KOLPA-329643 format. One record per residue: residue number from 1; x, y, z of N, C-alpha, C, O in turn. Coordinates in steps of 0.001 Angstrom, whole numbers, padded with zeros to 6 digits, m for minus. Layout:
<recs>
<rec NUM,<X,Y,Z>,<X,Y,Z>,<X,Y,Z>,<X,Y,Z>> ...
</recs>
This chain:
<recs>
<rec 1,<001135,m001383,000209>,<000073,000127,m000143>,<000800,001199,000217>,<001303,001217,001340>> <rec 2,<000945,002078,m000514>,<001608,003521,m001047>,<000990,004309,m000530>,<000011,004795,m001097>> <rec 3,<001466,004783,001039>,<001059,006161,001333>,<002090,007041,001026>,<003238,006900,000604>> <rec 4,<000899,008648,001567>,<001659,009924,001053>,<001517,011175,002280>,<000455,011192,002902>> <rec 5,<002167,011813,002493>,<001752,013075,003418>,<001299,013666,002544>,<001245,013067,001470>> <rec 6,<000886,014791,002592>,<000644,015637,002032>,<000504,016847,002939>,<000121,016702,004100>> <rec 7,<000829,018121,002400>,<001167,018994,003565>,<000773,020372,002243>,<001332,020435,001148>> <rec 8,<m000222,021268,002709>,<m000480,021878,001567>,<m000745,023655,002088>,<m001527,024093,002932>> <rec 9,<000320,024445,001137>,<001235,025340,002505>,<001034,026714,001363>,<002107,027283,001158>> <rec 10,<000046,027209,000739>,<000131,028268,m000062>,<000832,029649,000382>,<000923,029746,001606>> <rec 11,<001323,030688,m000314>,<001634,031671,000063>,<001241,033098,000729>,<001915,033900,001375>> <rec 12,<m000230,033096,000283>,<m000704,034141,001324>,<m001471,033633,002009>,<m001979,032514,001930>> <rec 13,<m001619,034532,002820>,<m003329,034153,004359>,<m003399,035541,004717>,<m002535,036326,005107>> <rec 14,<m004909,035688,004443>,<m005149,036703,005142>,<m005818,037553,006935>,<m006316,038592,007367>> <rec 15,<m005366,036239,007362>,<m005045,036096,009245>,<m004157,036551,009483>,<m004068,037569,010169>> <rec 16,<m002929,035737,008829>,<m001720,035742,009489>,<m000694,035811,007932>,<m000202,034764,007512>> <rec 17,<m000514,036876,007338>,<000168,037002,006461>,<001481,036167,006475>,<002135,035895,007482>> <rec 18,<001687,035900,005531>,<003562,034689,005421>,<003333,033225,006605>,<004157,032373,006940>> <rec 19,<001734,033418,007052>,<002252,032056,007972>,<002387,031122,007941>,<002604,030642,009054>> <rec 20,<002383,030305,006988>,<003058,029069,006425>,<004722,028627,006487>,<005263,027522,006443>> <rec 21,<005218,029880,006597>,<006554,030849,006435>,<006731,031014,008633>,<007635,030736,009422>> <rec 22,<005871,031369,008726>,<005635,032047,009964>,<007108,030659,011075>,<007075,029501,010658>> <rec 23,<007989,030902,012094>,<008245,030383,012890>,<008193,030155,013710>,<008320,031087,014504>> <rec 24,<007926,028511,014400>,<007746,028404,015946>,<008675,027479,016628>,<008977,026362,016208>> <rec 25,<008955,027837,017333>,<009916,027119,018300>,<011866,027286,017270>,<012841,026535,017271>> <rec 26,<011649,028358,016711>,<012475,028758,015568>,<012273,027216,014823>,<012965,026298,015263>> <rec 27,<011246,026919,013606>,<011543,026251,013113>,<009818,026508,011932>,<008712,026600,012464>> <rec 28,<009978,026562,010653>,<008949,027501,009845>,<008463,026458,009676>,<008929,025413,009221>> <rec 29,<006787,026911,010316>,<005581,026093,010033>,<005419,024880,009278>,<005115,023809,009804>> <rec 30,<005741,025137,007319>,<005903,024465,006729>,<006666,023617,006888>,<006782,022812,005964>> <rec 31,<007478,023440,008076>,<008895,022888,008253>,<008513,021819,008779>,<008537,020689,008291>> <rec 32,<007988,022310,010247>,<007563,021045,011103>,<006958,020412,010953>,<007007,019523,011803>> <rec 33,<005778,020195,009752>,<004556,019767,009095>,<004971,018764,008421>,<004248,017768,008454>> <rec 34,<006700,018676,007317>,<007207,017758,006905>,<008072,017438,007307>,<008705,016607,006656>> <rec 35,<008501,017804,008338>,<009205,016817,009657>,<007906,015849,010515>,<008305,014861,011132>> <rec 36,<007066,016020,010523>,<006157,014985,011432>,<005428,014334,010463>,<004490,013569,010691>> <rec 37,<006030,014755,008958>,<005423,013218,008220>,<006392,012407,007829>,<006208,011246,007462>> <rec 38,<008134,013329,007923>,<008697,012239,007577>,<009351,011738,008337>,<010418,011209,008026>> <rec 39,<008874,011772,009572>,<008938,010914,011447>,<007990,009889,011375>,<008043,008984,012208>> <rec 40,<006986,009894,010358>,<005762,008699,010252>,<006152,007613,009964>,<006088,007439,008748>> <rec 41,<006682,006458,010711>,<006820,004919,010212>,<006088,004137,008808>,<006391,003090,008235>> <rec 42,<004671,005446,008472>,<003556,004766,007824>,<003177,005413,006099>,<002365,005238,005190>> <rec 43,<004555,006358,006484>,<004380,007524,005424>,<005478,006936,004297>,<006622,006742,004707>> <rec 44,<005208,006680,003059>,<006434,006087,002429>,<007061,007884,001393>,<008131,007968,000790>> <rec 45,<006261,008754,001479>,<006642,009950,000955>,<006134,011440,001200>,<004937,011516,001477>> <rec 46,<006969,012852,001135>,<006218,013719,001749>,<006228,014110,000243>,<007000,013649,m000597>> <rec 47,<004729,015522,m000079>,<004351,016098,m000595>,<004050,017093,m000500>,<002833,017105,m000318>> <rec 48,<004604,018422,m000517>,<004234,019722,000023>,<003831,020942,m001521>,<004671,021519,m002211>> <rec 49,<002326,021006,m001659>,<001527,021223,m002441>,<001998,023220,m002032>,<001859,023605,m000871>> <rec 50,<002291,023790,m002659>,<002558,025703,m002888>,<002793,026705,m003972>,<003826,026555,m004624>> <rec 51,<002145,027523,m004217>,<002195,028603,m005518>,<003463,029571,m005067>,<003888,030391,m005882>> <rec 52,<004149,029439,m003551>,<005265,030126,m003081>,<006630,029657,m003771>,<006400,028553,m004263>> <rec 53,<007772,029982,m003979>,<008951,029454,m004325>,<009388,029299,m003221>,<009802,028190,m002880>> <rec 54,<009408,030337,m002404>,<010317,029973,m000842>,<009913,028403,m000149>,<010609,027404,000037>> <rec 55,<008352,028719,000150>,<008185,027487,000385>,<008234,026244,m000114>,<008307,025271,000636>> <rec 56,<008199,026129,m001477>,<008600,024317,m002207>,<010208,024367,m002451>,<010831,023391,m002869>> <rec 57,<010872,025757,m002107>,<012465,025494,m002369>,<012559,025143,m000834>,<013489,024341,m000908>> <rec 58,<012229,025191,000545>,<011874,025004,001583>,<012000,023449,002148>,<012713,022755,002873>> <rec 59,<010507,023365,001101>,<010502,021982,001490>,<010951,021143,000865>,<010784,019975,001216>> <rec 60,<011907,021573,m000643>,<012689,020475,m001315>,<013882,020429,m000193>,<014410,019344,000053>> <rec 61,<014243,021462,000395>,<015751,021472,001719>,<014697,020260,002187>,<014877,019247,001513>> <rec 62,<013889,020161,002949>,<014039,019114,003938>,<013166,017427,003769>,<012649,016680,004600>> <rec 63,<013349,017349,002199>,<013697,016040,001641>,<011725,016272,001018>,<011502,015341,000244>> <rec 64,<010893,016863,001117>,<009840,016516,000392>,<009571,016820,m000895>,<009991,017921,m001251>> <rec 65,<008936,016108,m001784>,<008436,016516,m003034>,<008148,017409,m002815>,<008253,017894,m001689>> <rec 66,<007533,018151,m004086>,<006973,019481,m004459>,<005936,019440,m005544>,<006003,018658,m006492>> <rec 67,<005165,020140,m005401>,<003839,020120,m007022>,<003655,021973,m007120>,<003261,022363,m006021>> <rec 68,<003786,022838,m007846>,<003568,023825,m008210>,<001945,024064,m008135>,<001373,023379,m008984>> <rec 69,<001209,024723,m007477>,<000169,024654,m007445>,<000031,026266,m008044>,<000729,027268,m007883>> <rec 70,<m001527,025932,m009000>,<m001850,026987,m009907>,<m001816,028320,m008610>,<m001403,028350,m007450>> <rec 71,<m002634,029566,m009738>,<m003541,030362,m009047>,<m004251,030320,m008339>,<m004287,030451,m007115>> <rec 72,<m005478,029957,m009731>,<m006273,029240,m009184>,<m006904,028632,m007965>,<m008054,028752,m007543>> <rec 73,<m005880,027948,m007497>,<m005877,027243,m006334>,<m005239,028120,m005344>,<m005053,027573,m004256>> <rec 74,<m004979,028947,m005410>,<m004570,029336,m004414>,<m004835,030836,m003637>,<m003972,031554,m003132>> <rec 75,<m006115,031047,m003694>,<m006678,032044,m003360>,<m007106,032013,m002405>,<m007400,030832,m002217>> <rec 76,<m007546,032954,m001028>,<m008459,032723,m000021>,<m009611,031635,000090>,<m009887,031002,001108>> <rec 77,<m010335,031521,m001356>,<m011326,030654,m001185>,<m010873,029195,m001725>,<m011609,028209,m001767>> <rec 78,<m009874,029237,m002023>,<m009350,027586,m002578>,<m010021,026628,m001595>,<m010685,027037,m000643>> <rec 79,<m009874,025678,m001794>,<m010661,024168,m001103>,<m008602,023208,m000816>,<m007602,023115,m001528>> <rec 80,<m008867,022880,000172>,<m008115,021741,000173>,<m008089,020586,m000248>,<m007089,019916,m000508>> <rec 81,<m009669,020164,m000374>,<m009961,019203,m001659>,<m009109,019674,m003341>,<m008197,019025,m003854>> <rec 82,<m009507,020482,m003703>,<m009190,021207,m004584>,<m007857,020800,m004578>,<m007760,019613,m004890>> <rec 83,<m006891,021295,m004361>,<m005291,021404,m004438>,<m005131,019971,m004246>,<m004325,019652,m005121>> <rec 84,<m005448,018929,m003589>,<m005140,017483,m003512>,<m005247,016662,m005052>,<m004323,016140,m005675>> <rec 85,<m007324,016777,m005582>,<m007019,016928,m006622>,<m005863,017091,m007343>,<m005101,016294,m007890>> <rec 86,<m005890,018460,m007219>,<m004833,018583,m008101>,<m003024,017928,m008178>,<m002320,017867,m009186>> <rec 87,<m002746,017609,m007095>,<m001785,016759,m007226>,<m001919,015442,m007696>,<m000964,014744,m008034>> <rec 88,<m003540,014968,m007728>,<m003441,013382,m008135>,<m003646,013833,m009877>,<m003275,013114,m010804>> <rec 89,<m004185,014911,m010001>,<m004325,015326,m011623>,<m002582,015808,m012166>,<m002331,015963,m013361>> <rec 90,<m001587,015981,m011138>,<000218,015794,m011557>,<000550,014584,m011710>,<001454,014217,m012460>> <rec 91,<m000099,013899,m011061>,<000437,012034,m011863>,<000890,011311,m010158>,<000921,010089,m010019>> <rec 92,<001140,012061,m009235>,<001384,011382,m008060>,<000360,010115,m007442>,<m000576,010496,m006739>> <rec 93,<000482,008904,m007638>,<000111,008224,m007356>,<m000102,007578,m005659>,<000938,007448,m005013>> <rec 94,<m001014,007314,m005195>,<m001153,006316,m003984>,<m002442,006436,m002848>,<m003169,007370,m002510>> <rec 95,<m002345,005116,m002475>,<m003896,004359,m001543>,<m004006,005005,m000918>,<m005044,005618,m001166>> <rec 96,<m003268,005556,000365>,<m003848,006311,001873>,<m003091,007776,001878>,<m001866,007655,001888>> <rec 97,<m003403,008662,001876>,<m002930,009765,001678>,<m003352,010373,003391>,<m004275,010106,004160>> <rec 98,<m002064,011369,003476>,<m002332,011666,005320>,<m001811,013529,005217>,<m000733,014098,005388>> <rec 99,<m003310,014040,004828>,<m003310,015180,005375>,<m002926,015904,006425>,<m003661,015977,007410>> <rec 100,<m001513,016660,006365>,<m000796,017419,007800>,<m001115,019212,007339>,<m001064,019967,006367>> <rec 101,<m001364,019200,008387>,<m001567,021364,008098>,<m000868,021461,009065>,<m000921,020995,010203>> <rec 102,<000260,022545,008181>,<001198,023921,008838>,<000739,024527,009790>,<001387,025274,010523>> <rec 103,<m000688,024213,009899>,<m001904,025307,010808>,<m001626,024947,012133>,<m001558,025698,013106>> <rec 104,<m001421,023356,012073>,<m001136,022958,013744>,<000210,022666,013783>,<000710,022225,012748>> <rec 105,<001060,022854,014981>,<002386,023016,014354>,<003272,021806,016035>,<004314,021511,016621>> <rec 106,<001739,021595,015966>,<002738,020569,017429>,<001638,018872,017657>,<001301,018144,018591>> <rec 107,<001427,018946,016057>,<001047,017336,015208>,<002506,016685,015843>,<003558,017316,015945>> <rec 108,<002266,015109,016284>,<003142,014338,016888>,<003978,013576,015391>,<003544,013973,014310>> <rec 109,<004667,012947,015371>,<004892,011677,014097>,<003811,010620,014210>,<003208,010147,013246>> <rec 110,<003520,010112,016210>,<003133,009169,016411>,<001560,009180,015866>,<000948,008216,015406>> <rec 111,<001206,010172,015999>,<m000715,010526,015636>,<m000444,010181,014179>,<m000669,008978,014047>> <rec 112,<000022,010836,012798>,<m000146,010631,011966>,<m000088,009160,011834>,<m001049,008685,011228>> <rec 113,<000707,008413,012205>,<000787,006990,012284>,<m000111,006678,012774>,<m000796,006269,011836>> <rec 114,<m000942,006501,014085>,<m001985,006069,014693>,<m003026,006436,013281>,<m003188,005533,012460>> <rec 115,<m003500,007382,013127>,<m004503,008479,011867>,<m004836,007195,010950>,<m005937,006654,010845>> <rec 116,<m002943,006621,009942>,<m003121,006340,008911>,<m002729,004489,008920>,<m002571,003734,007961>> <rec 117,<m002666,004213,010386>,<m002829,002551,010814>,<m004169,002164,010925>,<m004623,001188,010328>> <rec 118,<m005256,003368,012158>,<m006611,002792,011860>,<m007426,002933,010383>,<m008304,002125,010079>> <rec 119,<m007113,003821,009683>,<m007819,003648,008352>,<m007238,002378,007518>,<m007899,001799,006655>> <rec 120,<m005892,002017,007897>,<m005226,000742,006733>,<m005748,m000218,007066>,<m006013,m000959,006120>> <rec 121,<m006218,m000797,008619>,<m006611,m002087,009365>,<m008008,m002257,008770>,<m008105,m003294,008114>> <rec 122,<m009014,m001579,008820>,<m010454,m001207,008669>,<m010611,m000745,006795>,<m010184,000240,006193>> <rec 123,<m011365,m001886,006338>,<m011221,m001416,004637>,<m012783,m001128,004441>,<m013260,m001087,003307>> <rec 124,<m013494,m000946,005487>,<m014798,m000095,005671>,<m014490,000991,005448>,<m015110,001522,004526>> <rec 125,<m013470,001787,006122>,<m013820,002957,005903>,<m012748,003573,005338>,<m011603,003197,005090>> <rec 126,<m013674,005169,005094>,<m012717,006037,003848>,<m011906,007031,004690>,<m011331,007995,004184>> <rec 127,<m011894,006816,005689>,<m010829,008674,006273>,<m010868,008353,008033>,<m011900,007822,008442>> <rec 128,<m010155,008556,008695>,<m009333,008422,009922>,<m009163,009889,009675>,<m008586,010353,008691>> <rec 129,<m009887,010815,010958>,<m009521,011919,011635>,<m008994,012182,012627>,<m009219,011341,013497>> <rec 130,<m008234,013158,012996>,<m007693,013325,014207>,<m008731,014146,015031>,<m009297,015044,014407>> <rec 131,<m009009,014001,016121>,<m010202,014566,017086>,<m009723,014721,018910>,<m008975,013971,019536>> <rec 132,<m010268,015639,019283>,<m009904,015672,020657>,<m010947,015671,021863>,<m010797,016746,022443>> <rec 133,<m011731,015077,022353>,<m012597,014916,023420>,<m013201,016435,023998>,<m012439,017253,024512>> <rec 134,<m014181,016600,023892>,<m014796,017696,024191>,<m015875,017769,025261>,<m016350,016634,025282>> <rec 135,<m016435,018431,026056>,<m017460,018673,027397>,<m017960,020438,026642>,<m018871,021048,027202>> <rec 136,<m017339,020994,025538>,<m017748,022436,024997>,<m019611,022082,025096>,<m020178,021137,024546>> <rec 137,<m020419,023429,026178>,<m021164,023466,025656>,<m021430,024347,023955>,<m020542,025196,023876>> <rec 138,<m021998,024371,023146>,<m022075,024709,021959>,<m023516,024987,021696>,<m024536,024314,021839>> <rec 139,<m023205,026534,021146>,<m024736,026897,020656>,<m024617,027736,019308>,<m023517,028104,018894>> <rec 140,<m026049,028075,018511>,<m025905,028097,017408>,<m026514,030114,017143>,<m026578,031042,017949>> <rec 141,<m026829,030028,015692>,<m027758,031501,015563>,<m027489,032791,016535>,<m026296,032939,016800>> <rec 142,<m028560,033951,017234>,<m027728,034994,016730>,<m027789,034893,018259>,<m028524,034059,018788>> <rec 143,<m026645,036147,019329>,<m026553,035841,020295>,<m028477,036353,021561>,<m028783,036096,022725>> <rec 144,<m029216,037133,020385>,<m030339,037750,021040>,<m031367,036202,021080>,<m032028,035811,022042>> <rec 145,<m031280,035774,020213>,<m032008,033957,019614>,<m031148,033123,019328>,<m030884,032802,018169>> <rec 146,<m030570,032638,020389>,<m029760,031210,020148>,<m030500,030043,020461>,<m031631,030078,020946>> <rec 147,<m029731,028770,020128>,<m030190,027715,020038>,<m029112,026918,020681>,<m028081,026857,020012>> <rec 148,<m029103,026261,021875>,<m028382,024559,022156>,<m028218,023750,021028>,<m029075,023077,020455>> <rec 149,<m027180,023865,020800>,<m026802,022905,019917>,<m026346,020995,020257>,<m026647,019912,019754>> <rec 150,<m025409,021527,021486>,<m025000,020215,022563>,<m026207,019884,022932>,<m026302,018658,023004>> <rec 151,<m027451,020592,023276>,<m028161,020176,024943>,<m029631,020561,024221>,<m029672,021283,023224>> <rec 152,<m030698,020054,024777>,<m032124,020108,024242>,<m032198,021146,025731>,<m031639,021080,026825>> <rec 153,<m033307,022207,025037>,<m033914,023571,026342>,<m033895,022408,027336>,<m033039,022256,028208>> <rec 154,<m035052,021519,027079>,<m035903,021222,027702>,<m035032,020088,028960>,<m035593,019675,029975>> <rec 155,<m033596,019762,028572>,<m032866,018664,029423>,<m032085,018909,030501>,<m030948,018998,030037>> <rec 156,<m032037,019072,031700>,<m031392,018725,032769>,<m029672,018391,032024>,<m029248,017379,031466>> <rec 157,<m028993,019732,032324>,<m028148,019027,031898>,<m026500,018100,032733>,<m026041,018754,033670>> <rec 158,<m025941,017126,032507>,<m025318,016349,033476>,<m024082,017312,033354>,<m023674,018188,032591>> <rec 159,<m023544,016410,035008>,<m022259,016901,035482>,<m020798,016373,034010>,<m020769,015534,033109>> <rec 160,<m020096,017147,034382>,<m018463,016469,033222>,<m018573,015339,033280>,<m018956,014682,032311>> <rec 161,<m018257,014797,034469>,<m018230,013046,034145>,<m019234,012175,033864>,<m019078,010955,033926>> <rec 162,<m020192,012673,033577>,<m021759,011719,033017>,<m022047,012086,031672>,<m022868,011405,031057>> <rec 163,<m021263,013474,030883>,<m021814,013729,029956>,<m021032,012995,029494>,<m019944,012604,029916>> <rec 164,<m021902,012665,028069>,<m021550,011613,027010>,<m020312,012862,026119>,<m020320,014092,026065>> <rec 165,<m019366,011821,025537>,<m018124,012668,025074>,<m018837,013052,023659>,<m019810,012499,023147>> <rec 166,<m018065,014174,023163>,<m017897,014776,021826>,<m016392,015181,021788>,<m015504,015504,022578>> <rec 167,<m016652,014915,019882>,<m015740,015217,019643>,<m015463,016568,018387>,<m016152,016853,017408>> <rec 168,<m014394,017095,018816>,<m014162,018108,017975>,<m012701,017251,016732>,<m012094,016182,016810>> <rec 169,<m012661,018379,015738>,<m011767,018117,014489>,<m010528,018970,015391>,<m010668,020102,015854>> <rec 170,<m009301,018117,015503>,<m008605,019283,015775>,<m007817,019657,014491>,<m006898,020455,014675>> <rec 171,<m007990,019279,013390>,<m007249,019985,012106>,<m005941,019700,011537>,<m005451,020332,010601>> <rec 172,<m005173,018319,012390>,<m004302,018420,012043>,<m004247,016907,011553>,<m003577,016823,010523>> <rec 173,<m004481,016343,011753>,<m004605,014943,010372>,<m005614,014303,009777>,<m006559,013785,010372>> <rec 174,<m005449,014322,008652>,<m007040,014097,007701>,<m006415,012309,007372>,<m006278,012606,006185>> <rec 175,<m006150,011451,007396>,<m005985,010558,006634>,<m007488,009947,005364>,<m008709,009788,005378>> <rec 176,<m006566,009835,004637>,<m007857,009017,003810>,<m007690,008327,002576>,<m006663,008625,001967>> <rec 177,<m008381,007546,002092>,<m007999,006720,000693>,<m007939,007349,m000403>,<m008561,008411,m000429>> <rec 178,<m007410,007053,m001291>,<m007413,007412,m003160>,<m009398,008066,m003529>,<m009756,009176,m003923>> <rec 179,<m010244,006853,m003195>,<m011014,006644,m003415>,<m012122,007759,m003321>,<m013087,008174,m003962>> <rec 180,<m011496,007982,m002266>,<m012565,009181,m001995>,<m013183,009972,m003206>,<m014363,010122,m003523>> <rec 181,<m011774,010530,m003911>,<m012123,011354,m004305>,<m013435,010632,m006237>,<m013990,010855,m007314>> <rec 182,<m013211,010114,m005589>,<m014307,009396,m006869>,<m015716,009717,m006173>,<m016712,009286,m006754>> <rec 183,<m015888,010434,m004983>,<m017753,010001,m004472>,<m018168,011189,m004512>,<m017444,012111,m004138>> <rec 184,<m019283,011367,m004925>,<m020038,012980,m005011>,<m019268,013694,m004044>,<m018828,013257,m002981>> <rec 185,<m019150,014858,m004531>,<m019318,015801,m003529>,<m018087,015546,m002701>,<m017943,016350,m001780>> <rec 186,<m017136,014583,m002819>,<m016454,014095,m001566>,<m017580,013946,m000310>,<m017030,013912,000790>> <rec 187,<m018495,013886,m000288>,<m019045,013384,000625>,<m019073,011958,001285>,<m019406,011106,000461>> <rec 188,<m018818,011457,002541>,<m018561,010200,003080>,<m019963,009560,003318>,<m020818,010212,003917>> <rec 189,<m020269,008063,002777>,<m020764,007154,003303>,<m021367,007164,004810>,<m020783,006919,005865>> <rec 190,<m022042,007342,004694>,<m022533,006940,006387>,<m021969,005657,006946>,<m022190,004539,006481>> <rec 191,<m020996,006017,008302>,<m020223,004842,008940>,<m019183,004821,008215>,<m018458,003865,008487>> <rec 192,<m018597,005851,006945>,<m017189,005642,006515>,<m015880,006511,007306>,<m014881,006620,006594>> <rec 193,<m015799,007031,008460>,<m015417,007707,008982>,<m014838,007213,010566>,<m015703,006868,011371>> <rec 194,<m013554,007184,010952>,<m013116,006863,012513>,<m012551,007943,013095>,<m011741,008522,012370>> <rec 195,<m012682,008306,013948>,<m012031,009715,014768>,<m010514,008575,015897>,<m010467,007556,016586>> <rec 196,<m009765,009451,015498>,<m008513,009201,016228>,<m008268,009847,017600>,<m007573,010665,016998>> <rec 197,<m008191,010215,018770>,<m008717,010623,019211>,<m006897,011173,020030>,<m006002,010395,020362>> <rec 198,<m006885,012440,020121>,<m005463,012903,021096>,<m005427,013732,022044>,<m006542,014210,022250>> <rec 199,<m004499,014183,022829>,<m005011,015430,023880>,<m005359,016578,023154>,<m004747,016651,022089>> <rec 200,<m006406,017818,023451>,<m006423,018698,023526>,<m005616,019586,023096>,<m005669,020195,022027>> <rec 201,<m004547,019699,024273>,<m003340,020413,024731>,<m002671,019468,024874>,<m002850,018360,025382>> <rec 202,<m001330,020279,024076>,<m000788,021248,022940>,<m001452,020920,021844>,<m001777,021818,021068>> <rec 203,<m001876,019171,021493>,<m001498,019042,019606>,<m002448,019606,019143>,<m002514,019860,017940>> <rec 204,<m003499,019962,020102>,<m005345,020958,019213>,<m004697,022240,018247>,<m005143,022879,017294>> <rec 205,<m003575,022257,018915>,<m003573,023895,018885>,<m003087,024036,017279>,<m002104,023533,016735>> <rec 206,<m004323,025059,016620>,<m004571,025764,015190>,<m004034,027323,015243>,<m004536,027993,016146>> <rec 207,<m003285,027842,014577>,<m002564,029074,013707>,<m003571,029489,012812>,<m003537,029085,011650>> <rec 208,<m004755,030492,013333>,<m005476,030898,012311>,<m005710,032541,012615>,<m006335,033244,011822>> <rec 209,<m005271,032935,013559>,<m004710,034666,014001>,<m003563,034967,014850>,<m002918,034049,015356>> <rec 210,<m003294,036067,015020>,<m001925,036543,015552>,<m001677,036201,016729>,<m000525,036024,017124>> <rec 211,<m002794,036048,017515>,<m002969,035537,018820>,<m002382,034210,018872>,<m001647,033834,019785>> <rec 212,<m002814,033328,017607>,<m002505,032066,018147>,<m001244,031307,017443>,<m001039,030097,017343>> <rec 213,<m000351,032577,016919>,<001158,032305,016597>,<002067,032703,017950>,<003056,032196,018478>> <rec 214,<001376,033661,018190>,<002064,034393,019418>,<001684,033106,020917>,<002094,033334,022056>> <rec 215,<001018,032080,020624>,<001027,031549,021791>,<001114,030158,021711>,<001156,029352,022640>> <rec 216,<001139,029929,020323>,<002317,028604,019628>,<003500,028617,020467>,<003855,027833,021348>> <rec 217,<004329,030243,019760>,<005432,030676,019917>,<005715,030246,021450>,<006327,029179,021509>> <rec 218,<005448,030762,022564>,<005566,030406,023935>,<005590,029003,024430>,<006269,028414,025271>> <rec 219,<004286,028545,023349>,<004376,026686,023999>,<005757,026284,024076>,<006547,025993,024974>> <rec 220,<005774,026401,022345>,<007128,025609,021734>,<008506,025532,022704>,<008763,026331,023604>> <rec 221,<009550,024065,022193>,<010640,024761,023048>,<011495,025004,021690>,<011537,024263,020708>> <rec 222,<012115,026141,021878>,<013139,026339,020474>,<013993,025311,020400>,<014329,024681,021403>> <rec 223,<014642,024911,018596>,<015055,024084,018682>,<017016,024113,018500>,<017661,023069,018598>> 
</recs>
């Protein structure tokens, strides 16, 4: 079975300009993602998709394959699925891909192995994704007319210890089968996703805003 680590790292970013080259612990985010992939025993190769010469050059120095992403797939509205489809169109062949996002700087290699292994061992699964347990109470709608998502208005809320676990995507690792890209709208058939838990802190830290980058830098141990 051919497995591939996939790092999507476009040059632009609205929230944090130049985000994928920003350093955490003295290491650029895209390099951290590549190193996590290359440290995973279940991955045969790692590829970086980008429109940025600086990112592609760094990826090659880190030992990754590279593919230049066209401008039409590099804007703020670009979808990860479209960038992965472009990798496939470029002639890259794999059975299982593991998308590892640079914006999750503390993804360990062993967790990539967990996600890939769970998927490889279950022929009925199309994807295995990184999640963290959550007991957050979620609301939707407007502040003056909210609806509780996690509990009904009439129920007595359980204590944390008896509250059934809920899972949030960490954004760190998405392992998937190549065949997923043959499905209509890339939708998962019922029961085809497996959840792979990891500690919320610090592995689930995501960098979307400047404050997130500052927090991550405080958490990181310089190399």
